[in-house]
MIVO-574656 format. One line per 3 residues: number of its first residue (from 1); their letters; for each residue x, y, z of C-alpha. Coordinates in Angstrom, 3 decimals. Example, Ala and Ser with C-alpha at 12.3 -4.5 7.8 and 13.67 -1.06 7.14 Angstrom:
1 = as = 12.300:-4.500:7.800 ~ 13.670:-1.060:7.140
***
This chain:
1 = mnl = 85.682:47.842:169.826 ~ 84.984:47.478:173.531 ~ 85.576:50.156:176.161
4 = ttk = 88.702:48.513:177.553 ~ 90.429:48.252:174.197 ~ 89.507:51.809:173.354
7 = ifk = 90.878:53.217:176.659 ~ 94.226:51.401:176.301 ~ 94.517:52.240:172.630
10 = tfl = 94.000:55.920:173.342 ~ 96.556:55.762:176.186 ~ 99.223:54.121:173.876
13 = lif = 98.695:56.622:171.110 ~ 99.266:59.417:173.610 ~ 102.504:57.794:174.760
16 = laq = 103.792:57.171:171.264 ~ 103.061:60.763:170.411 ~ 105.184:61.893:173.418
19 = isc = 108.073:59.602:172.399 ~ 107.904:60.906:168.782 ~ 108.128:64.495:170.046
22 = vgi = 111.326:63.680:172.093 ~ 112.901:61.845:169.115 ~ 112.282:64.798:166.707
25 = wgy = 113.768:67.154:169.219 ~ 116.860:65.027:169.659 ~ 117.383:64.707:165.957
28 = flf = 117.492:68.462:165.495 ~ 119.541:68.909:168.573 ~ 122.437:66.505:167.320
31 = sek = 122.318:67.543:163.667 ~ 122.868:71.244:164.188 ~ 125.520:73.111:162.033
34 = ver = 127.939:75.685:163.293 ~ 125.497:78.463:163.078 ~ 123.314:76.683:165.427
37 = yps = 125.907:75.845:168.058 ~ 125.244:77.249:171.534 ~ 125.236:81.012:171.581
40 = qvi = 127.509:81.160:174.555 ~ 130.275:79.279:172.688 ~ 130.075:81.687:169.692
43 = tsl = 130.176:84.732:172.041 ~ 133.358:83.445:173.772 ~ 135.119:83.016:170.414
46 = tki = 134.114:86.313:168.952 ~ 133.621:88.790:171.759 ~ 137.261:89.974:172.664
49 = dps = 138.014:92.918:175.029 ~ 139.231:95.692:172.806 ~ 142.045:96.666:175.068
52 = ife = 143.469:93.079:175.145 ~ 143.015:92.833:171.333 ~ 144.859:96.110:170.618
55 = gii = 147.624:95.029:173.109 ~ 148.140:91.776:171.336 ~ 148.456:93.703:167.852
58 = lqe = 150.913:96.243:169.442 ~ 153.149:93.628:171.140 ~ 153.285:91.601:167.958
61 = kmg = 154.228:94.743:165.937 ~ 157.036:95.500:168.551 ~ 158.162:91.950:168.489
64 = sml = 157.606:91.342:172.214 ~ 156.563:87.774:172.121 ~ 156.388:87.278:175.834
67 = srd = 154.037:90.250:176.392 ~ 151.871:89.090:173.520 ~ 151.526:85.560:174.875
70 = lli = 150.814:86.955:178.345 ~ 147.850:88.880:176.844 ~ 146.666:85.842:174.937
73 = yrl = 146.649:83.875:178.187 ~ 144.596:86.682:179.789 ~ 142.179:86.356:176.965
76 = iel = 141.858:82.600:177.596 ~ 140.870:83.255:181.230 ~ 138.429:86.136:180.448
79 = nnl = 136.563:84.205:177.596 ~ 136.817:80.727:179.223 ~ 138.572:79.293:176.179
82 = dsa = 140.318:75.912:175.887 ~ 143.224:77.391:173.949 ~ 144.458:80.489:172.090
85 = eyl = 147.644:81.118:170.008 ~ 149.241:83.366:167.440 ~ 149.384:82.184:163.900
88 = kpl = 151.807:83.646:161.246 ~ 150.317:85.767:158.417 ~ 149.637:82.861:155.876
91 = pfs = 146.933:82.746:153.262 ~ 143.619:81.707:154.701 ~ 143.376:78.533:152.691
94 = dvv = 146.808:77.332:153.874 ~ 145.748:77.912:157.464 ~ 142.439:76.048:156.915
97 = qsl = 144.395:73.070:155.330 ~ 147.041:73.034:158.002 ~ 144.593:73.054:160.913
100 = klk = 142.007:70.735:159.058 ~ 139.263:73.092:159.510 ~ 135.773:72.782:157.906
103 = dci = 132.330:74.378:157.788 ~ 133.795:77.889:158.067 ~ 131.493:80.767:158.344
106 = kqk = 132.258:84.498:158.650 ~ 130.965:86.724:161.251 ~ 131.938:90.299:160.493
109 = tim = 135.761:89.975:160.128 ~ 136.058:86.763:162.134 ~ 136.035:83.203:160.531
112 = ics = 134.473:80.448:162.699 ~ 135.217:76.866:161.803 ~ 134.837:73.440:163.255
115 = rmk = 137.364:70.537:163.439 ~ 137.874:67.142:164.915 ~ 134.487:65.942:163.797
118 = nki = 132.710:68.991:165.013 ~ 133.802:68.499:168.605 ~ 135.903:71.813:168.677
121 = lts = 135.008:75.241:167.342 ~ 137.817:77.570:166.102 ~ 137.738:81.132:165.386
124 = lvp = 140.455:82.927:163.307 ~ 140.647:86.619:164.250 ~ 142.780:88.573:161.720
127 = lnm = 145.341:90.974:163.366 ~ 145.706:94.100:161.298 ~ 147.481:97.400:162.121
130 = kde = 146.620:99.995:159.582 ~ 147.262:98.424:156.246 ~ 149.715:95.814:157.610
133 = flg = 148.489:92.190:158.147 ~ 150.297:90.716:161.193 ~ 148.697:87.243:161.266
136 = ylk = 145.836:85.400:163.037 ~ 144.762:85.039:166.557 ~ 143.387:81.344:166.872
139 = lek = 140.846:80.793:169.558 ~ 139.342:77.288:170.412 ~ 136.590:75.957:172.590
142 = sis = 135.242:72.396:172.849 ~ 131.534:71.797:172.541 ~ 131.477:68.152:173.580
145 = fne = 130.431:69.199:177.078 ~ 127.276:70.828:175.743 ~ 126.435:67.761:173.680
148 = ein = 126.879:65.571:176.780 ~ 124.574:67.798:178.707 ~ 121.977:67.687:175.933
151 = kki = 122.292:64.012:175.683 ~ 121.785:63.626:179.465 ~ 118.692:65.935:179.257
154 = let = 117.290:64.006:176.432 ~ 117.877:60.680:178.186 ~ 116.383:62.171:181.399
157 = ify = 113.224:63.235:179.551 ~ 112.985:59.962:177.779 ~ 113.205:57.964:181.005
160 = til = 110.881:60.323:182.762 ~ 108.191:59.828:180.023 ~ 108.768:56.049:180.377
163 = avf = 108.281:56.140:183.980 ~ 105.200:58.271:183.779 ~ 103.881:55.863:181.118
166 = fln = 104.319:52.865:183.411 ~ 102.852:54.759:186.320 ~ 99.848:55.850:184.304
169 = ait = 99.417:52.310:182.875 ~ 99.416:50.891:186.410 ~ 96.919:53.567:187.562
172 = lii = 94.665:52.942:184.536 ~ 94.677:49.181:185.171 ~ 93.799:49.707:188.889
175 = vww = 90.979:52.165:188.057 ~ 89.611:49.969:185.334 ~ 89.813:46.680:187.292
178 = ffl = 88.422:47.990:190.673 ~ 86.092:50.687:189.414 ~ 85.150:50.923:185.726
181 = kpe = 84.878:47.182:185.118 ~ 82.453:46.507:187.975 ~ 80.364:49.608:186.999
184 = tsr = 80.207:48.473:183.321 ~ 79.275:44.965:184.503 ~ 76.449:46.341:186.637
187 = llr = 75.189:48.496:183.693 ~ 75.274:45.409:181.401 ~ 73.365:43.491:183.965
190 = vih = 70.752:46.247:184.143 ~ 70.398:46.137:180.396 ~ 70.058:42.339:180.476
193 = tek = 67.637:42.116:183.359 ~ 65.797:45.341:182.917 ~ 65.992:46.012:186.659
196 = eds = 67.584:49.082:188.318 ~ 70.886:48.632:190.233 ~ 71.144:51.216:192.947
199 = kik = 74.917:50.371:193.401 ~ 75.929:52.113:190.194 ~ 78.025:55.164:191.218
202 = iye = 79.114:56.786:187.940 ~ 76.814:59.688:187.066 ~ 76.779:59.024:183.331
205 = fkk = 76.138:55.264:183.925 ~ 73.121:56.237:186.148 ~ 71.705:58.426:183.415
208 = iqe = 72.200:55.664:180.869 ~ 70.339:53.274:183.301 ~ 67.518:55.695:183.864
211 = sfl = 67.121:56.422:180.189 ~ 67.244:52.686:179.263 ~ 64.682:51.696:182.023
214 = sai = 62.358:54.610:181.016 ~ 62.761:53.661:177.288 ~ 61.932:50.037:178.120
217 = yrv = 58.813:51.070:180.092 ~ 57.599:53.347:177.341 ~ 58.142:50.463:174.851
220 = kvs = 56.123:48.119:177.032 ~ 53.435:50.752:177.511 ~ 53.370:51.238:173.812
223 = eae = 53.117:47.523:173.177 ~ 50.299:47.311:175.733 ~ 48.575:50.243:174.162
226 = kan = 49.028:48.745:170.767 ~ 47.523:45.447:172.129 ~ 44.703:47.319:173.614
229 = lms = 44.201:49.157:170.363 ~ 44.239:45.985:168.417 ~ 41.824:44.502:170.891
232 = evg = 39.532:47.504:170.521 ~ 39.790:47.256:166.744 ~ 38.807:43.582:167.068
235 = kin = 35.840:44.596:169.332 ~ 34.822:47.255:166.805 ~ 34.891:44.769:163.961
238 = lan = 33.032:42.212:165.922 ~ 30.458:44.810:167.057 ~ 29.950:45.968:163.509
241 = qva = 29.490:42.429:162.363 ~ 27.018:41.672:165.034 ~ 25.131:44.900:164.266
244 = hdi = 25.113:43.905:160.593 ~ 23.888:40.448:161.300 ~ 21.175:41.664:163.687
247 = rsp = 19.820:44.098:161.130 ~ 18.301:41.453:158.818 ~ 16.233:39.524:161.280
250 = lem = 15.323:42.829:162.946 ~ 13.855:44.139:159.726 ~ 11.894:40.881:159.326
253 = lks = 10.449:41.309:162.790 ~ 9.528:44.824:162.175 ~ 7.801:43.822:158.902
256 = ike = 5.531:41.241:160.519 ~ 4.676:43.094:163.711 ~ 1.539:44.480:162.108
259 = dla = 0.342:40.927:161.625 ~ 0.116:40.417:165.281 ~ -3.035:42.212:165.876
262 = flp = -4.799:39.118:167.222 ~ -2.563:39.089:170.244 ~ -3.551:40.823:173.482
265 = eas = -2.367:44.594:173.759 ~ 0.072:43.684:176.527 ~ 1.720:41.112:174.400
268 = rrr = 1.930:43.303:171.376 ~ 3.582:45.998:173.567 ~ 6.212:43.616:174.940
271 = iql = 7.076:42.459:171.360 ~ 7.238:46.056:170.249 ~ 9.541:46.974:173.200
274 = gvn = 11.705:43.984:172.426 ~ 12.102:45.101:168.817 ~ 12.893:48.553:169.866
277 = rie = 15.519:47.333:172.378 ~ 17.202:45.188:169.782 ~ 17.322:48.227:167.355
280 = eit = 18.781:50.405:170.107 ~ 21.539:47.882:170.806 ~ 22.264:47.868:166.994
283 = fnl = 22.331:51.599:166.988 ~ 24.754:51.744:169.896 ~ 27.041:49.182:168.432
286 = lke = 27.368:51.202:165.287 ~ 27.334:54.657:166.806 ~ 29.723:54.131:169.717
289 = nkh = 32.423:52.350:167.610 ~ 32.812:55.476:165.488 ~ 34.539:57.223:168.429
292 = dit = 38.103:58.242:168.011 ~ 40.058:55.791:170.226 ~ 43.276:57.723:169.849
295 = skn = 41.931:60.579:172.022 ~ 42.247:58.607:175.138 ~ 45.558:60.264:176.328
298 = qvt = 44.185:63.776:176.546 ~ 43.811:65.545:179.889 ~ 40.103:66.217:180.249
301 = eqe = 37.508:67.052:182.930 ~ 36.264:63.722:184.138 ~ 33.417:62.696:186.357
304 = llg = 35.124:60.368:188.873 ~ 32.206:58.336:190.156 ~ 31.154:56.976:186.742
307 = lvt = 34.809:56.121:186.073 ~ 35.255:54.370:189.400 ~ 32.015:52.393:189.130
310 = sii = 32.973:51.206:185.629 ~ 36.337:49.832:186.936 ~ 34.614:48.194:189.940
313 = tek = 32.209:46.442:187.445 ~ 35.105:45.281:185.175 ~ 37.089:43.944:188.160
316 = kie = 34.114:42.082:189.689 ~ 33.621:40.405:186.208 ~ 37.425:39.702:186.001
319 = frn = 37.745:38.134:189.455 ~ 34.198:36.491:189.507 ~ 35.963:33.093:189.841
322 = rvn = 37.868:34.187:192.936 ~ 35.244:33.285:195.428 ~ 37.531:34.171:198.327
325 = iei = 37.733:37.818:197.210 ~ 34.975:40.430:197.704 ~ 35.086:43.726:196.019
328 = vdh = 32.997:46.312:197.902 ~ 32.388:49.924:197.030 ~ 31.463:52.628:199.608
331 = lgh = 30.030:54.991:197.070 ~ 27.015:57.101:197.839 ~ 25.439:60.550:197.217
334 = dsy = 28.546:62.306:198.509 ~ 30.592:60.536:195.708 ~ 28.357:62.142:193.071
337 = glf = 29.447:65.177:190.989 ~ 33.153:65.032:191.801 ~ 35.227:66.156:188.842
340 = skv = 39.017:66.338:188.245 ~ 41.328:66.879:185.306 ~ 42.860:63.506:184.377
343 = irs = 43.954:61.321:181.534 ~ 40.990:58.828:181.788 ~ 42.770:55.822:180.403
346 = klk = 45.705:56.344:182.607 ~ 43.737:56.767:185.765 ~ 41.674:53.635:185.026
349 = sii = 44.960:51.779:184.447 ~ 46.435:52.983:187.861 ~ 43.310:52.003:189.882
352 = sni = 42.983:48.744:187.996 ~ 46.623:47.848:188.823 ~ 46.259:48.828:192.437
355 = inn = 43.300:46.506:192.688 ~ 45.252:43.761:191.029 ~ 48.054:44.358:193.555
358 = ave = 45.498:44.071:196.312 ~ 44.196:40.670:194.923 ~ 47.815:39.404:194.934
361 = aig = 48.320:40.561:198.467 ~ 45.237:38.744:199.664 ~ 46.340:35.537:197.755
364 = ann = 44.452:32.445:198.587 ~ 43.017:33.758:201.885 ~ 39.570:35.233:202.211
367 = gti = 39.775:38.966:201.751 ~ 37.895:42.159:200.972 ~ 38.856:45.049:198.700
370 = eiy = 37.041:48.306:199.548 ~ 36.897:51.326:197.214 ~ 36.061:54.823:198.483
373 = les = 35.516:58.105:196.585 ~ 35.121:61.145:198.643 ~ 35.979:64.859:198.611
376 = kcs = 37.762:67.106:201.219 ~ 38.656:70.758:200.770 ~ 39.952:71.248:197.372
379 = nnf = 40.878:67.608:196.527 ~ 39.086:64.451:195.582 ~ 40.281:61.251:197.099
382 = iri = 40.072:57.646:195.761 ~ 41.039:55.054:198.405 ~ 41.581:51.386:197.709
385 = kdn = 41.831:49.369:200.861 ~ 42.559:45.659:201.281 ~ 42.986:43.339:204.250
388 = gqg = 45.883:41.485:202.765 ~ 49.472:40.810:204.071 ~ 50.481:44.399:204.245
391 = ips = 53.798:45.870:203.211 ~ 56.918:45.538:205.510 ~ 58.675:48.685:206.484
394 = dta = 61.904:48.073:204.513 ~ 59.830:47.373:201.428 ~ 57.551:50.406:201.993
397 = kri = 60.570:52.798:201.981 ~ 61.390:51.676:198.441 ~ 57.922:51.172:196.922
400 = ftk = 58.169:54.362:194.737 ~ 61.908:53.699:193.845 ~ 62.421:53.294:190.042
403 = gft = 63.325:49.718:189.257 ~ 62.278:48.221:192.686 ~ 59.889:45.355:192.544
406 = tkp = 58.781:42.338:194.575 ~ 57.433:40.461:191.579 ~ 59.594:38.032:189.651
409 = sgn = 58.445:39.416:186.292 ~ 57.981:43.020:187.341 ~ 60.190:45.867:186.145
412 = glg = 59.629:48.252:189.123 ~ 58.170:51.074:187.033 ~ 54.445:50.649:187.543
415 = lvn = 53.934:52.530:190.765 ~ 56.804:54.961:190.000 ~ 55.160:56.017:186.696
418 = akq = 51.658:56.127:188.321 ~ 52.941:58.415:190.978 ~ 54.593:60.736:188.265
421 = die = 51.351:60.672:186.152 ~ 49.175:61.772:189.185 ~ 51.727:64.412:190.365
424 = ylg = 51.764:65.886:186.854 ~ 48.133:66.543:187.344 ~ 48.839:68.243:190.750
427 = gsl = 47.722:65.331:192.697 ~ 49.576:62.686:194.870 ~ 49.745:58.950:195.396
430 = sfe = 50.409:57.604:198.759 ~ 49.747:54.560:200.908 ~ 49.263:53.371:204.461
433 = sev = 50.140:49.794:205.423 ~ 50.312:47.575:208.495 ~ 51.848:44.040:208.231
436 = gkg = 49.209:41.468:208.722 ~ 46.334:43.928:208.582 ~ 46.455:45.257:204.980
439 = ttf = 47.220:48.248:202.854 ~ 45.376:51.434:201.716 ~ 46.476:53.320:198.586
442 = iis = 45.195:56.985:198.378 ~ 44.932:58.847:195.107 ~ 44.461:62.623:195.659
445 = lpk = 43.492:64.781:192.693 ~ 42.700:68.482:192.594 ~ 38.924:69.050:192.483
448 = sei = 37.523:70.793:189.460 ~ 34.305:72.774:189.257 ~ 31.213:70.856:188.160
451 = pai = 30.666:71.557:184.480 ~ 27.766:73.760:183.612 ~ 25.864:71.010:181.811
454 = fld = 26.237:68.413:184.520 ~ 23.179:68.016:186.856 ~ 24.085:68.676:190.457
457 = aih = 20.898:67.299:191.879 ~ 17.222:66.642:191.110 ~ 15.249:69.448:192.793
460 = ayk = 11.804:67.614:192.641 ~ 10.206:69.980:195.097 ~ 10.238:72.829:192.484
463 = ydr = 7.930:70.962:190.176 ~ 4.201:69.951:190.088 ~ 4.899:67.071:187.602
466 = iii = 7.822:65.081:186.490 ~ 7.707:63.444:182.958 ~ 9.948:60.423:182.310
469 = ldd = 10.532:59.936:178.516 ~ 12.344:56.633:177.757 ~ 11.538:53.703:175.456
472 = dpa = 12.837:51.241:178.046 ~ 10.233:50.207:180.682 ~ 13.096:48.990:182.936
475 = fhd = 14.590:52.422:183.246 ~ 11.094:53.830:184.063 ~ 11.164:51.485:187.027
478 = vlt = 14.709:52.669:188.082 ~ 13.729:56.307:187.992 ~ 10.434:55.686:189.822
481 = krl = 12.272:53.930:192.561 ~ 14.759:56.817:192.832 ~ 11.960:59.230:193.047
484 = dgl = 10.189:57.122:195.748 ~ 7.240:58.948:197.384 ~ 6.610:61.134:194.323
487 = enk = 4.577:58.584:192.292 ~ 1.703:61.013:192.188 ~ 3.779:63.552:190.363
490 = ieh = 5.328:61.159:187.763 ~ 4.105:60.591:184.305 ~ 5.481:57.891:182.041
493 = iys = 5.887:58.336:178.220 ~ 7.542:55.655:176.061 ~ 7.934:57.302:172.606
496 = vee = 8.396:60.532:170.743 ~ 5.126:60.040:169.018 ~ 3.342:59.650:172.373
499 = mfk = 5.112:62.735:173.679 ~ 4.071:65.034:170.806 ~ 0.607:63.650:170.887
502 = kyq = 0.206:64.843:174.510 ~ 2.202:68.006:174.408 ~ 3.175:70.785:172.074
505 = alh = 4.941:72.695:174.932 ~ 5.632:72.126:178.732 ~ 4.849:74.326:181.654
508 = pki = 7.799:75.567:183.664 ~ 6.483:73.671:186.694 ~ 7.085:70.353:184.765
511 = lll = 10.484:68.569:184.990 ~ 11.318:66.422:181.885 ~ 13.744:63.515:182.336
514 = sdf = 14.415:62.276:178.775 ~ 16.632:59.584:177.242 ~ 18.830:60.554:174.271
517 = elm = 18.114:57.581:172.105 ~ 14.314:57.284:171.619 ~ 14.346:54.971:168.549
520 = dkd = 12.943:57.726:166.319 ~ 14.669:58.388:163.075 ~ 13.693:62.126:163.124
523 = fdg = 14.132:63.111:166.875 ~ 16.535:62.312:169.577 ~ 16.124:63.448:173.270
526 = idv = 17.793:66.873:172.671 ~ 15.610:67.421:169.586 ~ 12.379:66.720:171.647
529 = iqk = 13.476:69.054:174.532 ~ 14.207:71.872:172.046 ~ 11.021:71.335:170.163
532 = lnh = 8.985:71.535:173.423 ~ 10.931:74.771:174.199 ~ 11.720:73.267:177.661
535 = tkd = 15.597:73.413:177.936 ~ 15.669:75.214:181.274 ~ 13.656:72.452:183.107
538 = svl = 14.727:69.358:181.284 ~ 17.442:66.782:182.016 ~ 18.973:64.495:179.313
541 = vta = 19.438:61.120:181.080 ~ 21.731:59.038:178.751 ~ 24.330:56.309:178.738
544 = rse = 26.250:58.302:176.129 ~ 27.004:61.313:178.345 ~ 30.755:61.049:177.706
547 = eve = 30.328:61.831:173.915 ~ 31.710:65.291:173.070 ~ 29.033:65.872:170.466
550 = iqe = 26.224:65.319:172.834 ~ 27.963:67.451:175.534 ~ 28.350:70.290:172.991
553 = rcl = 24.738:70.179:172.019 ~ 23.585:70.212:175.651 ~ 25.950:73.053:176.399
556 = eae = 24.731:75.096:173.458 ~ 21.063:74.401:174.416 ~ 21.690:74.832:178.129
559 = ikl = 20.359:71.384:178.864 ~ 21.495:69.541:181.999 ~ 23.090:66.154:181.562
562 = lpk = 22.815:63.090:183.806 ~ 24.673:59.816:183.133 ~ 22.263:56.796:183.292
565 = slv = 24.874:54.951:185.350 ~ 24.661:57.615:188.135 ~ 20.949:57.776:188.491
568 = nyv = 21.121:55.807:191.803 ~ 23.765:58.317:193.195 ~ 22.397:61.732:192.168
571 = kvy = 20.878:63.587:195.111 ~ 17.117:63.997:195.009 ~ 15.530:66.875:196.982
574 = kdt = 11.792:66.032:197.405 ~ 10.965:69.047:199.585 ~ 12.972:71.998:200.954
577 = ssl = 13.543:70.223:204.250 ~ 15.703:67.695:202.418 ~ 18.048:70.469:201.124
580 = dfs = 21.774:69.960:202.219 ~ 23.142:73.467:202.499 ~ 26.438:72.348:204.001
583 = ssl = 27.477:70.085:201.191 ~ 26.185:71.852:198.031 ~ 26.511:75.480:197.198
586 = tda = 24.840:74.943:193.855 ~ 21.839:73.551:195.580 ~ 21.527:76.696:197.714
589 = nnw = 21.976:78.979:194.724 ~ 19.262:77.209:192.816 ~ 16.790:77.088:195.834
592 = dgg = 13.613:78.966:195.336 ~ 12.395:78.758:198.841 ~ 10.299:81.856:199.514
595 = ddq = 10.961:84.706:201.935 ~ 14.320:83.549:203.209 ~ 15.739:83.531:199.647
598 = aet = 17.614:86.867:199.872 ~ 19.366:86.012:203.138 ~ 20.401:82.572:201.840
601 = rti = 21.868:84.020:198.699 ~ 23.893:86.611:200.592 ~ 25.581:83.882:202.624
604 = dtq = 26.171:81.721:199.480 ~ 27.811:84.637:197.733 ~ 30.394:84.907:200.449
607 = dtq = 30.940:81.144:200.457 ~ 31.174:81.112:196.700 ~ 33.849:83.860:196.830
610 = kkk = 35.824:81.692:199.251 ~ 35.457:78.669:197.085 ~ 36.734:80.648:194.080
613 = tli = 39.968:81.592:195.934 ~ 42.525:78.838:196.153 ~ 44.931:78.972:199.206
616 = vli = 48.343:77.550:198.452 ~ 50.766:76.621:201.157 ~ 54.393:75.745:200.392
619 = ddd = 56.030:74.440:203.647 ~ 58.243:71.436:204.304 ~ 56.418:70.695:207.682
622 = klv = 53.521:68.224:207.595 ~ 52.013:69.502:210.872 ~ 51.658:72.939:209.398
625 = hys = 49.879:71.449:206.358 ~ 47.441:69.612:208.682 ~ 46.714:72.777:210.529
628 = wsy = 46.119:74.890:207.479 ~ 44.046:72.089:205.750 ~ 41.823:71.926:208.856
631 = ycd = 41.385:75.671:209.102 ~ 40.587:76.120:205.472 ~ 38.086:73.278:205.519
634 = skg = 36.446:74.832:208.567 ~ 36.236:78.274:206.872 ~ 35.173:77.142:203.456
637 = frf = 38.431:77.989:201.552 ~ 39.929:75.753:198.883 ~ 43.284:74.535:200.030
640 = kgf = 46.313:72.951:198.240 ~ 49.640:72.133:199.921 ~ 53.147:71.595:198.507
643 = fsi = 56.275:70.518:200.456 ~ 58.726:72.357:198.063 ~ 58.751:75.042:195.478
646 = dkf = 59.817:72.487:192.802 ~ 56.698:70.462:193.452 ~ 54.655:73.529:193.115
649 = lqs = 56.290:74.519:189.783 ~ 55.548:71.051:188.427 ~ 51.865:71.532:188.985
652 = shl = 51.690:75.442:188.370 ~ 49.971:74.872:185.020 ~ 46.950:73.513:186.924
655 = idk = 46.710:76.414:189.438 ~ 44.808:79.671:188.896 ~ 47.115:82.755:188.717
658 = esk = 44.814:84.564:191.258 ~ 45.445:82.023:194.041 ~ 46.903:83.260:197.291
661 = iyi = 50.189:81.535:197.829 ~ 51.867:81.438:201.329 ~ 55.555:80.400:201.347
664 = dsn = 57.671:79.405:204.392 ~ 61.089:81.172:204.599 ~ 63.074:77.929:205.630
667 = lgd = 62.269:75.221:203.261 ~ 65.134:72.858:204.259 ~ 68.558:72.201:202.794
670 = gik = 69.369:75.955:202.910 ~ 66.473:76.801:200.460 ~ 65.082:80.343:201.277
673 = gei = 61.476:80.761:200.291 ~ 61.827:84.533:199.854 ~ 64.507:84.042:197.288
676 = ese = 63.173:80.909:195.476 ~ 59.670:82.353:195.276 ~ 60.885:84.638:192.447
679 = kif = 60.473:81.627:190.119 ~ 56.786:81.544:190.997 ~ 56.442:85.287:190.470
682 = klg = 57.969:85.006:186.931 ~ 55.207:82.573:186.048 ~ 52.579:85.300:186.719
685 = fkn = 51.523:84.548:190.277 ~ 51.233:87.975:191.927 ~ 49.491:87.069:195.346
688 = lyl = 52.682:85.919:197.051 ~ 53.185:85.984:200.930 ~ 55.746:84.681:203.370
691 = atg = 54.319:82.610:206.158 ~ 57.289:82.127:208.585 ~ 58.188:81.575:212.158
694 = ygk = 60.753:84.375:211.952 ~ 59.965:87.902:212.854 ~ 59.589:90.551:210.124
697 = eyi = 62.819:92.218:211.288 ~ 64.754:89.063:210.379 ~ 63.374:88.804:206.863
700 = kkp = 64.543:90.860:204.019 ~ 61.385:91.131:201.976 ~ 61.893:91.078:198.098
703 = dwi = 59.597:93.195:195.942 ~ 57.565:90.248:194.671 ~ 56.416:89.365:198.188
706 = iev = 53.398:91.269:199.184 ~ 53.629:90.840:203.003 ~ 55.459:88.744:205.700
709 = ysk = 53.026:86.809:208.076 ~ 53.319:84.302:210.895 ~ 52.570:80.556:210.212
712 = spe = 49.095:80.720:211.819 ~ 46.432:79.971:209.271 ~ 44.245:82.674:210.787
715 = iis = 46.208:85.113:208.615 ~ 44.124:84.061:205.649 ~ 41.619:86.703:204.598
***
């Protein structure tokens, strides 16, 4: 049953119910017996003035007929009767028969009967004087007038209901035709096209639209994830098959390598390294594909530089045939060691989609896509810039509107959901664009502290020697180049056997840079470091740094970890003059520089305390945010700004409860910061302050607000 039929059927049933009620009432009204006749009629026939009644009896006894009839006439006037007369004392049955009375009932001593088809009521009042029966007093009153009135009332009600029915029907048709039908058509169009219609006005229809589009997006995401999952399963199966197929020829090569003694030493070593490399690839294929691919949707601390470089590599391969497009990264030492809490797979997807959009914006023209990763105050920023067509202002206003898209096959949910995902993590997604010059998308994420196991920098100046332990000669060359100028300090070791042959333990003035996979069935890099009892001055340099098992082992053993992909980005301090105090607190804390050490650590303790305290501003004025951000940056405070209390509440789970929170009194739309801040207080945040342009005398400070300040950031202590 469609909506139109249901509405009109319901309306018709209500009308029929009303008509039925009127009919039932009419039936009972016109089928009443004498006892249910109008009470005023019964009263006029039975309630007789005692003095008149006694007078009639007396005059009848005395035989004064004229006086008796005058009193009866007076009774007609008083009781508003149609007629009244005296009847001789006959038996009651004879009276009933002669007057053709029926349906008689007795009320006390008076008999009430009807006659002439119930149109007239007659009462027979006996006249008695002591024990003598003198006759009857017959009183009559017509009830046809009452029935006419009831009939007219009934007709009036009926016609009124009929008129209301037609009026309601016309109203219903107008409402349906000019309002409900267009809204329903729009909603059906949304369901058919899977695109949002902003013209829908009915609140419930809007909610249905939002729920439908959201469900469609989730289905598509699920399908994409399923496809990715199946793709990964296929890759795993292929990798396992490749690993299995490599094993047999690998074992054959290993079995004949001893027969190559006649070859020169250099040739034998190259063959050995080649065999080791094939074995390492096989090991990686089998080992890495055991990872739980269902854990990708968890919020975890992620190192952003490695994530961004991996996406750039993928995109360069994906668009290698687009010779008109150049993907350039501006990643350097300042991009190293930046961590944020993210869902790795989602962030990669968001960045990938933004790059894809940039490629589309460039089109067939020559263009450049530039990727930046940098840090400022308490946030990390990923910027993706293109020199494409740019976004027109009318389109830019709707770019984050659900359902809005400029693509023929788009659903308008990609950027909307990307923005929601990043804001859930406490960050933001914004863009800057100029038509004809290009667009820059900016992803801002709250900065996280560097994990204890992650290597902040290589402090080469602290060591007399640096040992590189890796079975891949190519990686020795990479590290040697990174440690340029320190060749006289570097020692190259290629196997576990060689390592243990030379050393049983290492001196604290030796830095060990060891790979994890060393092609030894008994020892990996962590085992070697622990056996040498050198955990404090060793770094595990591995391509498998993201594996939880390896991270846990490093954390337990207090071994620093360096991803192989970031070797070219990690800061290297070759002497104390190269230390960068302004950009790395950790460097200063680890500096063992001699007599100035105590003073340096005092300064760093103060800076560290500042860095530990997060300053939060909730204000709807962008200029105030800029002012506070600049001040906090210059003073070394971590800063996070929100434009409304609702935005803060959405990200409150990511903010430390000890943070200092400054709230404006006037947050727009009549929202008062001193009142709404109670929601923040109830979440466990105690350091709440008002930062407002009003004087203290104009603010009624609630108990949960510690103090009222001006809007100047200099109030921060």
